[in-house]
N, C-alpha and C positions, 0 to 999 in steps of 0.2 A: 248693825247700822244704828247710830244714835242720832236722835233728833235734837237740834239746838233750839228751835223755836216752839217749844212745847209749853203749855200753860201749867206751870207748877211754881210754887214759891221759890224765890231766889236762894234761900238757905237750903232748901231741899235739893235744888239743882246743884248747888255747890258741894254738898256732902254726899249726895246719892245720884250722881250724873248718869249712871247706867241702869237706873230703875226702868223696868219694862211694865210692871203691873203691881198695884197695891191691892192686897187681898184683905177683905174684912167681911164680917157678918152684917147683913142689913135686915132691918125689921120694918115691915109695912103694915099699915092698918087695913083691916078687912071688914066686911059686913058680918054681923052676928050670925052664926050658923042657925038654921031653923031647927035642926034636930037638937033636942035638949041634951042628949048624951055627948054631943060633940062640942058644946059650948065651953066646958071647963078646960079642954085641951088647948083652946085658942086664947085663953086669958092668962098672960104671964102675971105672976104675983106682984110685980112692980108697976104694972100699967092698968088703967081702968077701961081698956077697950080691947077687943079681939085683934090679934096680930098674927102674922106669918113671918117666918125668918128664913133667910137663905144666904149662902156664901156667894159673894160677888167679887170680881176682879175688875178694877178700874185702871185704865191707862193714864199716864201723866197728862195727856191731853183731854181728860175727863170723858172718855168713851168707855162704855161697858165692854170689857174684854171677854168675860164669861159670867154665867150665873148658874148656880146649881139649883136643884129642885127645892121647893119651899116646904117648910115644916111648921107644925102648929106652934104658936107663940110661947106655950108653956114649957116646951122642951128646952133643955139646957144645951149650951154649945158643946159641952163634954159628951153628952148623950149622942149628938149628931156625929162627932168626929170619930 
């Protein structure tokens, strides 16, 4: 079943009409861990705040289709996969 009235860019609809889910890593800001030994794992080298990251799947109508567990922000995508 394909939905015709979904919220996606026209070019995306034209070239990828059968898209069901877009999968990507998401990174969210979190509070600084109180335990000092946990703080470095949550600080990615390219951000100045603690984060967590996880794999999410978004439908073309902007609904979260699934979300995996969260990992500390300093972990690389390669380490998770």
